[in-house]
N, C-alpha and C positions, 0 to 999 in steps of 0.2 A: 272308626274306619274312614279312610279318605274317600271323598266323593270322586267318582269316575266321570269321564266325559259322557258315557252312555246313560248313567243315572241322572246326570244334570239335564241331558237332552230329554229324557222321559218326563222329568219334572216340568220342564219348559213346555212340552207338548200338552201336558195336563192343564197347566195354567192357561195356555192359549185357548184350549177348548172351553174352559170355564168362562173366560172373558168373552169369547165369541157367542156363548149361549145367551148372554144378555140377562141372565137370571141371577145376577150377583149385585148386592148393594154397592153404591158408589164407594164408600169407605173401604170395603173389602176389595173392590176392583183396584183401587189405588195401591193397597198393600200387595195384591197379587202382581200388579204391573211392576212394582219395585222389586219384588222377588224375581220376576221374569228377567228384568234388566240385569240383576246380579248374576243370574244363570247364563245369560247371553255373554256377559263379560268373562265368566269362568270358562265357558266353552271356547270362546275366541282365544283366550290365553292358552288353553290346552292345544288348540289347533296350531297356533303360532309356535309353541314349544316343539310340537311334533314336526312341523315344517323345518325349524332350525336344526333339529336332530338329523332329519333326512339329508338336508343340505350339507351338514358337517360330515356325514358318512360318505356322501358322494365326493366331496372335496378331498377327504383323506385318501380314498381309494383311487382317485384320479380317473375313474372310469364308471360307466353306468353298468350295473348288474343287478340281478334279482336279489332281494333280501327279505327277511321276515321280521315283522314287528311283534314283539312279545310283551305282554303286560305282566309286570311283577305283581305277585300277590304277597300280602303280609299276613302271617298267621300268628 
């Protein structure tokens, strides 16, 4: 199953809480920090892609109007 923005954000929040607790050994903290940075990159790329899609829709229509974003599900 492909990771979603929401699941990545939840993972990131969990890691931040673990790191902020101060109750994690240094080696684990480094590993968690690395995981967090990968999640930040993933989320940033997802947001950039969404922004590009929105801009493309607006440019093709030539006007601003309400629209709905839908998430495709794979079964």
